[in-house]
C-alpha positions as CSV (number, residue, x, y, z in Angstrom):
1,M,41.4,-8.4,20.6
2,R,38.3,-8.7,18.1
3,D,35.3,-9.3,20.4
4,A,36.3,-8.2,23.6
5,E,34.1,-6.2,25.4
6,S,34.8,-3.3,28.2
7,G,31.9,-1.3,29.7
8,L,31.8,2.8,30.5
9,E,29.5,4.5,32.9
10,S,28.2,7.1,30.9
11,M,25.2,9.0,29.7
12,A,23.6,6.3,27.3
13,R,21.1,8.6,26.0
14,T,19.9,8.7,22.5
15,A,21.3,12.0,21.7
16,M,24.5,11.3,23.1
17,V,24.9,8.2,20.3
18,A,23.7,10.3,17.7
19,D,26.1,12.4,17.9
20,L,28.8,9.3,18.0
21,R,27.5,7.9,15.1
22,A,27.6,10.9,13.5
23,D,31.3,10.8,13.9
24,G,32.0,7.7,12.8
25,T,31.7,5.5,15.5
26,S,29.2,1.9,14.5
27,V,26.4,1.3,17.1
28,K,26.0,-2.1,17.7
29,V,23.0,-2.1,19.9
30,E,20.8,1.3,20.2
31,P,20.2,2.7,23.3
32,F,17.5,0.7,25.5
33,S,16.1,1.0,28.7
34,T,16.4,-1.8,31.9
35,P,14.5,-1.5,35.4
36,V,18.0,-0.1,36.5
37,C,19.9,1.3,33.9
38,R,20.0,2.7,30.1
39,M,22.5,1.1,28.1
40,A,24.0,1.4,24.0
41,V,26.7,-1.0,22.6
42,I,29.0,1.0,20.5
43,L,32.4,-0.7,18.9
44,D,35.8,0.7,18.9
45,P,37.9,1.3,15.7
46,E,39.3,-2.4,15.7
47,G,35.4,-3.4,16.2
48,N,35.7,-4.2,20.2
49,A,32.1,-3.8,21.7
50,V,31.9,-1.0,24.5
51,V,29.1,-0.8,26.7
52,L,28.1,2.5,27.1
53,H,26.1,2.7,30.6
54,H,23.8,5.0,32.9
55,A,22.4,3.8,36.4
56,T,19.0,5.1,36.7
57,T,18.2,3.7,39.8
58,V,20.4,4.4,43.1
59,W,20.9,1.5,45.2
């Protein structure tokens, strides 16, 4: 399923994304911060977007 999007609650940190990139993972969107979370988007081997998400605000 091309262009489907999945999300994972994770530690979307710059170092983790760098480790994934070093292992051959394609990064679609570099890590960035919002007022409530930190996010990045990587691509799985089939080209599907996977959102890495880490909440930084307690609800």
